[in-house]
C-alpha positions as CSV (number, residue, x, y, z in Angstrom):
1,M,-25.5,5.2,-16.0
2,E,-24.2,2.4,-18.1
3,I,-26.9,-0.2,-18.8
4,C,-24.7,-3.0,-19.9
5,K,-20.9,-2.9,-20.4
6,N,-20.5,-6.1,-22.4
7,C,-23.9,-6.5,-24.0
8,P,-24.2,-7.7,-27.6
9,S,-25.5,-5.1,-30.1
10,L,-29.3,-4.9,-30.4
11,S,-31.3,-5.5,-33.5
12,E,-34.8,-4.4,-34.5
13,E,-36.0,-7.9,-33.6
14,D,-34.6,-7.6,-30.1
15,L,-36.4,-4.3,-29.6
16,R,-39.7,-5.8,-31.0
17,A,-39.4,-8.8,-28.6
18,A,-38.7,-6.5,-25.7
19,R,-41.7,-4.3,-26.5
20,K,-44.0,-7.4,-26.6
21,E,-42.6,-8.6,-23.3
22,L,-43.7,-5.4,-21.6
23,K,-47.3,-6.6,-22.0
24,T,-48.5,-3.0,-21.8
25,Y,-49.2,-0.3,-24.3
26,V,-46.2,1.9,-25.2
27,D,-47.1,5.0,-27.2
28,V,-44.1,4.7,-29.6
29,T,-43.8,3.0,-32.9
30,E,-41.1,0.4,-33.6
31,E,-39.6,2.9,-36.0
32,D,-39.4,5.6,-33.4
33,L,-38.0,3.1,-30.9
34,M,-35.3,2.2,-33.4
35,K,-34.5,5.9,-34.0
36,I,-34.2,6.4,-30.2
37,Y,-31.9,3.4,-29.9
38,V,-29.6,4.7,-32.8
39,L,-29.4,8.1,-31.2
40,A,-28.7,6.7,-27.8
41,V,-25.8,4.6,-29.2
42,R,-24.4,7.7,-31.0
43,H,-24.5,9.7,-27.7
44,A,-22.9,6.8,-25.8
45,R,-20.1,6.6,-28.4
46,E,-19.5,10.4,-28.2
47,R,-19.5,10.3,-24.4
48,H,-17.0,7.4,-24.4
49,S,-14.7,9.2,-26.9
50,L,-14.4,12.1,-24.4
51,L,-13.3,9.8,-21.5
52,I,-9.6,9.8,-20.6
53,P,-8.7,6.7,-18.7
54,V,-6.5,6.8,-15.7
55,S,-4.1,4.4,-17.4
56,G,-3.3,7.1,-20.0
57,L,-2.0,9.6,-17.3
58,M,-0.9,7.5,-14.3
59,T,2.7,6.9,-13.3
60,G,3.6,3.3,-13.7
61,T,6.8,3.2,-11.6
62,V,5.7,3.7,-8.0
63,F,7.8,3.9,-4.8
64,T,6.2,1.8,-2.1
65,V,6.9,0.6,1.5
66,S,5.7,-2.3,3.5
67,P,3.7,-1.9,6.7
68,D,6.7,-3.0,8.7
69,T,9.0,-0.3,7.3
70,E,10.2,2.2,9.9
71,V,8.6,5.6,9.6
72,R,12.1,7.2,9.6
73,K,12.9,5.1,6.5
74,A,9.6,6.0,4.8
75,A,10.5,9.7,5.4
76,E,13.9,9.2,3.8
77,L,12.3,7.6,0.7
78,L,9.8,10.5,0.4
79,S,12.5,13.0,0.7
80,M,15.0,11.3,-1.6
81,N,12.4,10.8,-4.3
82,R,10.8,14.2,-3.9
83,I,7.3,12.8,-3.4
84,S,4.8,13.6,-0.8
85,G,3.3,10.2,-0.3
86,M,3.4,6.6,-1.4
87,P,1.3,3.4,-1.2
88,V,1.9,0.8,1.5
89,V,1.7,-2.7,0.1
90,D,1.8,-6.2,1.4
91,D,4.1,-9.0,0.0
92,K,1.6,-9.7,-2.8
93,N,1.7,-6.0,-3.9
94,R,-1.9,-5.3,-2.7
95,V,-2.5,-1.8,-1.4
96,L,-3.1,-1.6,2.3
97,G,-2.8,2.1,2.8
98,V,-0.9,5.3,2.0
99,I,1.8,7.0,4.0
100,S,2.2,10.7,3.4
101,E,4.1,13.6,4.8
102,A,1.1,14.5,7.0
103,D,1.0,11.0,8.4
104,I,4.8,11.1,9.2
105,A,4.4,14.6,10.7
106,S,1.6,13.4,13.0
107,S,3.7,10.4,14.1
108,R,6.2,12.9,15.6
109,G,3.7,13.8,18.2
110,G,1.5,16.3,16.6
111,K,-2.0,16.0,15.3
112,K,-2.9,16.0,11.6
113,R,-4.4,19.4,12.1
114,G,-2.4,22.5,12.9
115,S,0.8,23.8,11.3
116,F,3.0,21.4,9.4
117,L,6.1,22.8,11.1
118,G,4.5,22.3,14.5
119,R,3.8,18.7,13.7
120,L,7.3,18.0,12.6
121,F,8.9,19.7,15.6
122,P,6.4,19.4,18.5
123,R,7.4,21.1,21.7
124,G,8.6,18.5,24.2
125,G,7.4,15.6,22.0
126,A,9.7,12.6,21.8
127,G,8.4,11.7,18.3
128,A,7.9,8.1,17.3
129,A,11.4,6.5,17.4
130,G,11.1,3.0,15.9
131,A,7.5,3.5,14.8
132,Q,6.4,1.5,11.8
133,V,4.5,2.6,8.8
134,K,1.5,0.5,9.8
135,D,1.2,2.6,13.0
136,V,0.8,5.9,11.1
137,M,-0.4,5.2,7.6
138,S,-3.8,6.2,6.3
139,S,-5.9,3.1,5.9
140,P,-7.8,1.8,4.1
141,A,-6.5,3.4,1.0
142,V,-8.8,5.1,-1.4
143,T,-7.9,3.6,-4.8
144,T,-8.9,3.8,-8.4
145,Q,-8.6,1.5,-11.4
146,P,-6.8,2.0,-14.8
147,D,-10.0,2.3,-16.8
148,A,-11.6,4.9,-14.5
149,D,-12.2,8.4,-16.0
150,V,-9.7,11.0,-14.9
151,K,-12.6,13.4,-14.2
152,E,-13.8,11.0,-11.5
153,V,-10.3,10.9,-10.0
154,A,-10.0,14.6,-10.1
155,A,-13.3,14.9,-8.2
156,I,-12.1,12.5,-5.5
157,L,-8.8,14.3,-5.2
158,D,-10.6,17.6,-4.8
159,M,-13.3,16.4,-2.5
160,R,-11.0,14.4,-0.2
161,R,-8.1,16.8,-0.5
162,F,-5.8,14.0,-1.5
163,K,-2.7,14.5,-3.6
164,R,-2.6,11.0,-5.1
165,L,-4.5,7.8,-5.6
166,P,-3.0,4.4,-6.0
167,V,-4.2,2.6,-9.2
168,V,-5.1,-1.1,-8.6
169,D,-6.2,-4.0,-10.7
170,D,-9.3,-6.1,-9.9
171,E,-7.4,-8.0,-7.2
172,G,-6.3,-4.8,-5.4
173,K,-2.7,-5.1,-6.7
174,L,-0.8,-1.9,-7.4
175,V,-0.3,-1.0,-11.0
176,G,0.4,2.7,-10.8
177,I,-0.4,6.0,-9.1
178,I,-2.3,9.0,-10.3
179,S,-1.5,12.4,-8.8
180,R,-2.6,15.9,-9.1
181,G,0.6,16.6,-11.1
182,D,-0.2,13.7,-13.5
183,L,-3.6,15.3,-14.2
184,V,-2.2,18.7,-14.8
185,R,0.5,17.3,-17.1
186,G,-2.2,15.3,-19.0
187,L,-4.4,18.3,-19.5
188,S,-1.5,20.5,-20.6
189,G,-0.5,17.8,-23.2
190,K,3.0,17.3,-21.8
C-alpha cells in the first residue's frame, strides 16, 4: 500500500506536529518514531528498486484494427504477423477491446469452449461472412499502464488466462502491448 505517491519528504518537525495532532498518548518517543520513518523509507526504496515497469518490457509497435474491420481481414493480419491477438482501437487510438484467435474461431459458428479445430471448421456452420470485429471482439479490454509492475501483469495474465494486455496511457490511448513472450524475454535478459 502506497501512502502518498507525490508527497514531499518528511522532517522531524512534521512527525512531531502529526504526533501532537493525534491528541492521544502514543507509547513511542520522537526518536523512535524517526527511526521507524527512516527504516520505512529505506524499505520503500528497496521495494521500488525491485519493480520492473511494463514500459521496460512492452512492445511499442502494435498491430491494431478498428471495430469496423471485417473479421476475415483481422484473421489475415494475425496470420501475416504471426500474432495471436491485437487491440481494437477507435479513431483516437483508444482501446475498445481485443480480437484474438479464439474470438475469430468463435465467430465461425463455434463456442469459445471446445476444440480449436472444431471452432474453426464447425460442422454445417456457415461462419460469419462479412462479420465485423466489433461483433466478435472481447470487450471491454483489460489493460495496464506503462508504470505498472510486470509482476502484477503476470498475475493478471495467469489468472485470466490472457496472452497479452494492451498498455494504455491515462486517457486510454494505446502506447504498447505486453505479452507472455515479452515477460519471458525480459526475465531471460534477452
